[in-house]
Structure formats: C-alpha cells, structure tokens
C-alpha positions as CSV (number, residue, x, y, z in Angstrom):
1,X,80.8,212.0,71.1
2,X,82.4,210.3,74.1
3,X,82.1,212.3,77.4
4,X,84.2,211.7,80.5
5,X,82.6,212.6,83.8
6,X,85.1,213.1,86.7
7,X,83.7,213.2,90.3
8,X,84.7,211.5,93.6
9,X,81.0,211.1,94.5
10,X,79.3,208.2,92.8
11,X,75.9,209.9,93.3
12,X,77.1,213.0,91.4
13,X,78.4,210.7,88.6
14,X,75.0,209.1,88.4
15,X,73.2,212.5,88.3
16,X,75.6,213.7,85.5
17,X,75.1,210.5,83.5
18,X,71.3,211.0,83.7
19,X,71.5,214.7,82.7
20,X,73.8,213.9,79.8
21,X,71.5,211.1,78.6
22,X,68.5,213.5,78.7
23,X,70.6,215.8,76.5
24,X,71.2,212.9,74.0
25,X,74.7,211.7,75.0
26,X,75.1,208.0,75.1
27,X,78.8,207.3,75.3
28,X,79.7,208.3,78.8
29,X,82.7,207.2,80.9
30,X,83.6,208.2,84.4
31,X,86.5,208.5,86.7
32,X,86.6,209.2,90.5
33,X,89.6,211.5,90.5
34,X,92.0,213.5,88.3
35,X,94.7,210.9,88.0
36,X,92.2,208.2,87.0
37,X,90.7,210.6,84.5
38,X,94.1,211.5,83.0
39,X,94.9,207.8,82.5
40,X,91.5,207.3,80.7
41,X,92.1,210.4,78.6
42,X,95.5,209.1,77.5
43,X,93.9,205.8,76.5
44,X,90.9,207.2,74.7
45,X,90.0,210.4,72.9
46,X,87.0,212.2,74.6
47,X,85.0,215.0,73.0
48,X,84.2,216.6,76.3
49,X,85.4,216.3,79.9
50,X,83.1,217.4,82.8
51,X,85.1,217.5,86.0
52,X,84.4,218.4,89.7
53,X,86.9,220.8,91.2
54,X,87.2,219.3,94.7
55,X,88.6,215.8,94.6
56,X,91.5,213.9,96.2
57,X,94.3,213.1,95.4
58,X,94.2,215.1,92.2
59,X,91.7,217.9,92.0
60,X,89.8,218.9,88.9
61,X,91.9,222.1,88.8
62,X,95.1,220.1,88.7
63,X,93.6,217.8,86.1
64,X,92.7,220.8,83.9
65,X,96.3,222.1,84.2
66,X,97.7,218.6,83.3
67,X,95.3,218.3,80.3
68,X,96.2,221.8,79.0
69,X,99.9,221.0,79.4
70,X,99.7,217.8,77.4
71,X,99.9,218.4,73.6
72,X,97.8,215.3,72.9
73,X,95.0,216.4,75.2
74,X,95.2,220.2,75.3
75,X,92.4,220.9,72.8
76,X,89.9,218.7,74.7
77,X,86.8,220.8,75.8
78,X,86.8,220.9,79.6
79,X,83.9,222.0,81.8
80,X,84.6,222.5,85.5
81,X,81.8,221.8,88.1
82,X,82.1,223.2,91.6
83,X,79.9,224.0,94.6
84,X,81.9,227.2,95.1
85,X,81.4,230.3,93.1
86,X,84.4,232.2,94.5
87,X,85.6,234.7,92.0
88,X,89.2,233.7,92.4
89,X,88.3,230.1,91.5
90,X,86.5,231.1,88.4
91,X,89.5,233.4,87.4
92,X,92.0,230.6,88.2
93,X,90.0,228.1,86.1
94,X,89.8,230.6,83.2
95,X,93.5,231.3,83.3
96,X,94.2,227.5,83.3
97,X,92.1,227.2,80.1
98,X,88.7,225.9,81.2
99,X,86.1,225.8,78.4
100,X,83.2,226.6,80.8
101,X,82.3,226.6,84.5
102,X,79.1,225.3,86.3
103,X,78.2,226.1,89.9
104,X,76.2,223.4,91.8
105,X,73.3,222.9,92.1
106,X,72.3,222.9,88.4
107,X,69.8,221.2,86.1
108,X,69.8,219.7,82.6
109,X,68.9,223.1,81.1
110,X,71.9,224.8,82.8
111,X,74.2,221.9,81.7
112,X,72.8,222.1,78.1
113,X,73.5,225.9,78.0
114,X,77.1,225.4,79.2
115,X,77.7,222.6,76.7
116,X,76.1,224.6,73.9
117,X,78.4,227.5,74.7
118,X,81.4,225.2,74.3
119,X,80.0,223.6,71.1
120,X,78.2,226.2,68.9
121,X,77.0,223.2,66.8
122,X,74.8,220.4,68.3
123,X,77.3,218.4,70.5
124,X,75.2,215.2,70.4
125,X,75.8,215.0,66.6
126,X,79.3,216.4,66.6
127,X,82.1,214.0,65.7
C-alpha cells in the first residue's frame, strides 16, 4: 500500500520512513508541504497519508480539509501528526475528518497502534 508522508522537516520525513519500514511498508513517498502533497495525491492513489499539522505555506489541517472536500480523495485515510496536544486542535481535526491523530514524540509501536486503528486488517497486506 503506498503511503504519503507530509512534513516540512526532512529529518522527520526520514524518521517516519524508517518507522514505516519497520512496520513493513515499502512504498513510501513524501512531500514537504500541503500543496505539494495535494498535487502528488491527485497524480497517484495513496492508501494512507500521514501529515504534520504545522507547515508552510499549506498546513496539514488545510491539506486535510482539501482532501476531504475532493470527491476523488475524500476517502483516503489521513493521520495527523503534531507536537501540540491542544484539545481544540484535536477537535478541529476530528471535525475535518481526520482518521487518527498522533502527538510527537512517538515511537514505532505508537504509530503501529494508530495505523491499526485506521485499518482493522493488516495494513501492510491491504490493497
């Protein structure tokens, strides 16, 4: 299953790639902001998007809203990653249709748990 990692820090993209590989994912693309991610999503179907919240010029929250508003992309599972655990952010993301939410820092086990919650079946073998 192809996964798109969206983060404006290359270090975080590398960490996410490594964690996803540990969990059995091999087809991993990345984008450094929401608009680049949206362009990639319109060019290729992803089975999962994992996006940081705080990015410029398009935030992960705006990306989530755009994805949910696009009939061709709206069903794509979307996990938001943020350093802030503010209740209003979690509520806003849920209202916007986020599939799950991860607060930094986190490890492979936390990521696996969040992905498993989005995909009750094994995501590494899902089509």
